[in-house]
Legacy VTK file of the C-alpha trace (Angstrom):
# vtk DataFile Version 3.0
C-alpha trace
ASCII
DATASET POLYDATA
POINTS 162 float
5.888 -13.797 12.590
3.564 -16.771 12.565
5.957 -18.828 14.698
5.854 -16.008 17.269
2.067 -16.241 17.476
1.295 -13.154 15.402
-2.195 -13.272 13.876
-2.534 -9.784 12.393
-0.044 -7.537 10.618
-0.501 -3.811 10.090
1.997 -2.606 7.516
2.835 1.086 7.075
4.314 2.113 3.748
4.852 5.083 1.478
2.943 5.145 -1.816
2.233 7.471 -4.698
-1.313 8.503 -5.578
-2.716 7.448 -8.931
-6.083 9.127 -8.474
-7.803 11.390 -5.983
-5.838 10.634 -2.843
-3.622 13.533 -1.934
-0.288 13.541 -0.160
-0.758 12.856 3.576
-3.903 10.737 3.006
-3.886 7.186 4.363
-5.279 4.486 2.066
-6.270 0.972 3.196
-6.097 -1.140 0.014
-8.222 -4.259 -0.286
-6.757 -5.414 -3.612
-3.210 -5.726 -4.920
-2.058 -5.688 -8.556
1.365 -7.171 -9.307
3.605 -5.231 -11.716
6.821 -6.749 -10.377
9.153 -9.295 -11.896
11.709 -11.672 -10.490
10.764 -11.399 -6.820
10.507 -14.457 -4.641
6.952 -14.158 -3.391
6.019 -17.566 -2.063
7.032 -19.960 0.672
6.242 -22.865 -1.671
9.163 -22.519 -4.101
8.328 -23.964 -7.500
5.179 -25.703 -6.259
1.945 -24.074 -7.316
-0.333 -23.173 -4.442
-3.298 -20.838 -4.969
-3.482 -17.979 -2.489
-5.668 -14.922 -2.825
-4.505 -11.561 -1.498
-7.932 -10.084 -2.115
-9.885 -9.602 1.090
-6.750 -10.519 2.988
-7.773 -8.446 5.964
-10.405 -8.634 8.620
-13.085 -5.969 8.127
-13.033 -5.161 11.834
-9.306 -4.368 11.692
-9.888 -1.983 8.794
-12.695 -0.439 10.858
-10.328 0.059 13.794
-7.750 1.717 11.541
-10.377 3.916 9.871
-11.657 5.078 13.280
-8.089 5.745 14.441
-7.555 7.940 11.377
-10.846 9.767 11.964
-10.028 10.387 15.617
-6.569 11.723 14.782
-7.772 13.936 11.909
-6.087 11.939 9.140
-7.974 11.450 5.873
-8.443 7.720 5.230
-9.915 5.771 2.322
-10.767 2.167 3.094
-11.570 0.639 -0.302
-8.763 0.923 -2.804
-6.466 -0.952 -5.137
-2.684 -0.816 -4.909
-0.295 -1.563 -7.746
3.109 -2.946 -6.819
5.966 -1.630 -8.938
9.410 -3.200 -8.927
11.390 -0.503 -7.241
14.472 1.232 -6.510
13.409 3.858 -9.003
10.212 5.686 -9.764
8.037 4.265 -12.547
8.587 5.906 -15.946
4.948 7.064 -16.324
2.692 4.089 -15.666
-0.020 6.162 -14.067
-2.476 6.647 -16.943
-2.593 2.917 -17.665
-2.786 1.898 -14.018
-5.467 4.505 -13.302
-7.540 3.153 -16.192
-7.184 -0.303 -14.649
-8.694 1.083 -11.434
-5.533 1.352 -9.353
-5.644 4.021 -6.641
-2.054 4.038 -5.352
1.333 2.633 -6.362
4.037 1.247 -4.085
7.097 -0.964 -4.174
6.813 -3.312 -1.189
3.283 -4.268 -0.152
2.416 -6.978 -2.619
5.090 -9.467 -1.604
4.335 -8.859 2.072
0.607 -9.400 1.471
1.165 -12.612 -0.494
3.487 -14.100 2.107
1.197 -13.113 4.983
-1.749 -14.829 3.276
0.292 -17.970 2.628
1.110 -17.985 6.341
-2.632 -17.544 7.079
-2.067 -14.166 8.729
-4.407 -11.200 8.541
-2.549 -8.437 6.674
-3.609 -4.815 6.298
-1.582 -2.137 4.568
-1.802 1.465 5.668
-0.574 3.094 2.479
0.590 6.597 3.375
0.428 8.826 0.296
3.600 10.866 -0.200
3.173 12.195 -3.744
1.089 12.239 -6.918
3.370 9.794 -8.703
3.849 11.383 -12.141
0.294 11.932 -13.374
-0.996 15.119 -11.753
-1.179 18.021 -14.247
-0.396 20.704 -11.638
2.588 19.016 -10.047
5.997 18.497 -11.569
8.161 15.432 -11.356
8.277 13.619 -8.042
11.334 14.544 -6.006
13.004 12.641 -3.217
12.839 15.764 -1.021
9.050 15.975 -1.477
8.626 12.303 -0.660
10.833 12.465 2.447
9.052 15.590 3.754
5.613 13.984 3.313
6.860 10.663 4.679
7.973 12.423 7.870
4.555 14.116 8.195
2.823 10.777 7.575
4.966 9.140 10.257
3.892 11.876 12.697
0.250 11.229 11.771
0.673 7.486 12.302
2.106 8.161 15.764
-1.111 10.011 16.712
-2.947 6.677 16.856
LINES 1 163
162 0 1 2 3 4 5 6 7 8 9 10 11 12 13 14 15 16 17 18 19 20 21 22 23 24 25 26 27 28 29 30 31 32 33 34 35 36 37 38 39 40 41 42 43 44 45 46 47 48 49 50 51 52 53 54 55 56 57 58 59 60 61 62 63 64 65 66 67 68 69 70 71 72 73 74 75 76 77 78 79 80 81 82 83 84 85 86 87 88 89 90 91 92 93 94 95 96 97 98 99 100 101 102 103 104 105 106 107 108 109 110 111 112 113 114 115 116 117 118 119 120 121 122 123 124 125 126 127 128 129 130 131 132 133 134 135 136 137 138 139 140 141 142 143 144 145 146 147 148 149 150 151 152 153 154 155 156 157 158 159 160 161
């Protein structure tokens, strides 16, 4: 992306809510918490190079995205923390611990993208589209793939309204 002249990346992804965000809300995380293992997440190989993913976005870009959500009638929260979980399966019940740590949403892909974008000196903003309540909500059963897909399709429609 950098070699093509890209300066800003807006990433859209599906996430589960760990707190008050409800399915179909859009969340714009400003902090990432790594709960993954074994992923290549640097361009520097074994060399140690400090890179912060905190504040890895331009405030004006978040403002543009927040206004776009407001204008299209989509609920958006612009200060949040996202926990990255090593995926292909749903977490076994990490929500209470992650909520106590201040995490707002949980996803499987954003952290590595954010780290690599920062190493490449690119502005990176995630639009985390909430599809479910993860596994913490007392009035909702286990997360199902059908529920996630249905909400993901609605979220995609909402994103197209921008």
